[in-house]
N, C-alpha and C positions, 0 to 999 in steps of 0.2 A: 504494499500499500504506500502511496506517495503523498496524496493530498486529498482533501475532502471533495467528494462529488455528491454524496448523499449522507449528511451528518445524522439523519434520523436513526433512532434506536430500533434495532430489528430483533425478531425472534429467530434463533438459529438452533438447529438440531445437529449434534455431532454423534455419528454412529460409531461405536467402538471406543473403548477407554484404554487403548494401548498408548504407547508414548506419543504417537502422532496425534491421537485424539485428545489426550490430556494437554499437549502442547498447544493445539489449535484452540481448545476451550480456554486455556489460560490467557492467550492473547486476545481472543474475541470478547471475553467476559468484561474487559475494561470499558467497552462501548456498547455492548449488546446484551440481550438476555439469552443465555446459552443453556440448553438442556442436553445432558449426556445420556445416551442409551447403551446399555451393556447387557448381553444375555447371561453372562456368568455372574456368580455371587461375589465377585471381587473386581476391583479396577486395577489398572496398570499393565494389562496384557499379561506378559510372562511374570510380571512382579506380583507377588502374593505373600502376605505374612499371616501365619497361623499361630494360634495360641496353644502352647503345649504346657500341661501341668506336670510338674516334677517336684516331688517332696512337698506337695501342698502349695507350691508357688507357680504363678502364671508366668511363662517365659515366651515372648514373641520370637518366632523362628522364621527366617527368610526361606522361602521355597522357590524363589525365582531370582533371576539375575540377568544382567546383560554382559555378554562377552564381546569385546570389540577391540579393534586396534586403530591407532591414529592414521595409519597408511590407507586403510580401506574405508574408514568411516569418518572423514574429516568434518562433515557437516554435523555429525553427532557429537564429536569433540567440541565443536564451536558452540552447539546448543547447550551442552553441559556447562561450558564456561559462561555463557549468557545467563543461565539460571543459577549459577553458583553451586552446582551439584558436585559433591566430592567424589573422587574415584580412587580406586586402589588397584595397584598392579598385581597380577597373578600370572600363572603359567598354564592357562586352561585352553588356549587355542593357538592357531598358527596360520600362516599364509603359504600357499604353494607358489613357487617360482618356476615357471616353465617357459624357456626361451624368452626371458625378460617379461613374460606376461604374468602378472601377479593375481592370483586367485585366492580369495579368502575361503577358509574352511571353518565349519562350525556355524552354530545358529546364534541369533541375537536374542538376548533376554534382558530383563531388568531386575534389579535386586533392591528392595526398599530397606532402609535402616530400621524402621518399625512402622506400624500402621499410622497414617496421618503425618509421618515425618517426611522430610525431603528424601527423594529416591537417590540411592547410590548406585554406582556402576562399578563392576569389576572388569578392568581393562587388562588385556594382555595377550600372551602368545606362548605357545608351547609346541609340543610335538604330539600328533595323534598316534593312537596305538598302531604299531606295525608300519608306520610311515617312514620313508626314507627321505622325504622332502626336507629341504633346509628350513629350519625354524626362522621366523622373522619376529623380532621383539615388538610388542605393542607399547612398551613404555615410550611416551612421546620423546623423551630425551634421547632414546636409542633409535626409534623409528622416525627420524626427522629428515626425509629426503627433500631435496631442493624445491620440489613442486608441491609439498604439502601446504594446504592453507593454514595460515596462522591466526585467522579470525573469521568471524561470520560476516561482518559488514564492511570492514576496511578493505581497500583495493588500491590499485594504481589506474590512472587514466593516461594513456600514451597517445599523443596526436600532434597537433600543430597549432601555433598561434599566428593569426594574420591581422594586420592593421591596414586600414585604408583611410588616409587623410584626404578630405574633400577640398578644404580651403584653408588658407589662401593659396596654397600650392598643392597639387595632387601628388601623393606619395604612397607607395605600397611596400609592404614587407611581409615575409612569411618565414617561420622557422619552426623546426620540430622541437617538442618539449614533452616532458613527462611529469605528471603531478601525483602526489600522494593524496589519497582519500581516506582520512583517518576517522574512525569512530572513537571519540575521546574516551568512552567507557572501555575501549579494548586496548588502550595504550600499554597497560600492564602485560597483556598476553602477547603483544607485538614485540616487546623488548625481551629477547631471550639471552641477553648478556654477552652476545658475540660482537665481533668487530664490524659486521656489515651494517646493522641498524640498531640505533639506541634511542632512548627517550630520556631527555634531560641529562645526557652524559655524552662523552666522546665516542664517536663511531664514524665510520666512513660516511654513512648517511644517518641523519639524526633529526629528531623533532625536539625543540626546546620551547617551554612555555614562555620564556622571556623574548622569543622572537614574535610574539603576538600580544594583543591587549596593551596594558600599560608598559610593558617591557621590563618589568622589575621582577619577573619570575613568578608572579601570581598565576596560579593554575588557570588556564584559559577557560575551563568549564565554569569556575567561579565568576570570572569576568563576564562571560556570556549570560549567566544567570542574572547578574546585576543589570546587564543591558536589556534583556527581555522584561525583567520586572520594571525597570525604568520606562520602557516603551508601553507599559500597560498591558502586555501580552499575558502576564500571569507568573505564578511562582513554580510552575512545572509540577512534577519532574519532567525535564526535557532531555532528549537524546541529541547530541551534536555530532555532525559529520563534516569534517574540515577538508576542503580542497586547497592544497598549499604545496609550495615547493619545499623540498628537504634541505637541511644543511648538508653541504658537501665539504668535507675536510674542515669543518668548523665555521664555514662561511655560508651566508644566505642573504638574499635580498628578494623580498616578496612584494612586487608592485601591487598585487591583488591576491588576497585569500578570500575564499567564500565559505561560509558556514551554513549548512542546511540544518534547520532546527525542527525537530520532530517532537510530538507529544508521545505519551506512554504507549499509545495504540499505533504509532507509526505515521500519523498524519503530519504533513509538512505545514507548520504554522508560521514560520518566518525564515528570512534569509538575512545574514549579516555579511556585508561586503566590507572587508578590512583593507583599506587603501593606504599604501605607504609611499612617501616620496623620497627623493635622494637627499633631502635636507634633514632626514632623521625624524620626520613627523608621521603620525599615523592617525587615521580616523576611521571609525566603524559606522557605516550606514546600516541602521536596523530597520528593515522593511517587512512589515507583516504580510502574510499571504491570506487573501480573502478566503473565507470558508467555501464560497462557491466558485473558486478560481477554476479557470479552464485548464485543460491538459498542458497547454503552453502558457506559462505564467509570465506576465509582463509587470514590471515595477518601475517607479519613477522617483527621482529625488533631485533637488538642486545641487549643484557643485559646491562643496564646502571646504575643499582642501586643494591648495595649489599643487599641481602635479608636473606640468610641462612648462618650460620657459617660452614655448611657442603658443601657449593658450593663456588667456586671462581667466578671471574668476566668473565670467558671465556664463549663463546657460545651465544645463543640467544633464543627468544621465537617464537613459532608459535601459533596463536590464530585461533580457528575454531568455527564457530557458524552460526546459522540461526537467522533472525530477531525474537525477542520475540513475541510469539503468545499464544496460549493455553498452550504450553510448552516452556520452555527455557532450552537450553543446551549450555554450554560454555566449550570447551576443550582447555587446554593450555599445550603445550609441550615445556619443556626446554631441549635443546640438545647442545652438543659441538662437537668438531672434532672427538670424540670418539663414538658418537651416542647419543641416547636419555638417559637423566639422570632422568627426572621426568615427569609424566603425571598427570595433575590435572583436575578434571571435576566437574562442578556443573550442576545438572539436577533437575529441579523443575516444578511444575504445577502452573498455574496462579490461583490466588484467587482475587475476587473483593476487592477493598479497602473499607472495611466496618468496623464498630466498632466491630461486631461479629467476623470477620476474624482476627482483631488485638487481640482480647481476646483469640481466639483459637491459634494464633501464640504464645502468652505468655504461654498458658497452655501447648503447645507441646514442646516449647523450653524455659523453665523458666529462664535459665541462659544466653541464647542468646550470646551476645558479650563477656561476662565473660568467657563463655565456649571456645570461639575462642582462647583467650590469654592463658588460662590454658592448652588447647590442644596443642598449639605450644610448650610450655615448656615441657609438658609431653612427646610428640613425640620426641623432641630433646634429652631428657634424655634417651629414649629407644634407639635412634640412637647412642648416645655416649656409652651406654652399649654394643651395638653391635660392638664397635671398630672403628666407623667412626672417622677419624681425623678431628680436627677443622681447619678451614682456618684462617690464621692470616693476618695482614696487611690491615685491612679494611680502605679504604680511604673515607673520608667524601664526600658525594655527594653534588655538588653545582649547578646542573642543576634543572630547573623547568619543562621544556618540552623536549621531544625528538620527532622529526617529522619524520615519516616514509614515504614510497612511496606506490604507487599502486602495491602490490605484491600479488600473489595467489600461494604460493608454495604447493606442494603436502604434505599432512599429513594424517596419518592413526592412529586412536585411538588405 
């Protein structure tokens, strides 16, 4: 789900109370009236706790469990991380490797800690009776191939940025770029302590809270909570997904980062456009999403931060996008009373957040954020050589947030 199309409460029936049924009911119950149907006398599918009397005492005994490994069930691993379900390694199952084709063996089940308590899972790997196949560990620390997903929602978007300046001189540019798309609630699971990617620490690629918001290391999530509360959107709880460039070798410059703000049921309620300039200033445009917004969302706000020495402070922005999915496209038009001045577009395709994808991102864009800063100054030089006058009188920005309204102006790429 991405944004509201019919906010009315509905009556929903879920058939079957296995892990899929319980997971669906858990999510839907936040906004709808859900009824679960189950033919057996217990819920949880293979999960079942029975009471056994021993020496006059009642003891709950688990008679069901899930056996899984991170290699073959990455989505299940991500779901357990999302729900905070504890797991325990064991040696009950294994995977067959045949000419590089990995085939899981064994069945899936679920094991509860006790009736009414959070479900636990027994994860792992072993060797079946009489099998000569090579065992593959299910412990995530051991079964961590480069292509295993590290999260449920976080991803990469790989594509290209294009600019088209309309006036006073026509100018075009286009270059390839890759962005991180980070669910802020998943940062802990994304940082595995290695050299490739880190959160608030040194790594080849990294995310740091101090690169966003007030720049003092305040957790970005707390900064965004304050922004949405100040915008009158509410106190949440919210889920934030950040489209941003990573630090590369300790350096980053983000001309624009975008935060997609979702409520607990997954509806998109606002976007935050965090704009930074080369003078060290930063401003967040907090723009609510209308409850009846169309599939393509369009938002508008006046320009409140000096960005380019070739544009003054007149005019404003139109942002046009669809909620990120297999593809992401964000179109920004800057216009003033004389008409469009600049169209900027990022279009990219989603890649799962894996070690392999991060390595390919580095191979495809080895300069990454360094390229952004170099490109800004190189294009500025070409514009100056074309005779574009420089704007003077830059006033220091002292705002932190700008709050917009529910607006959907017409905009055409």
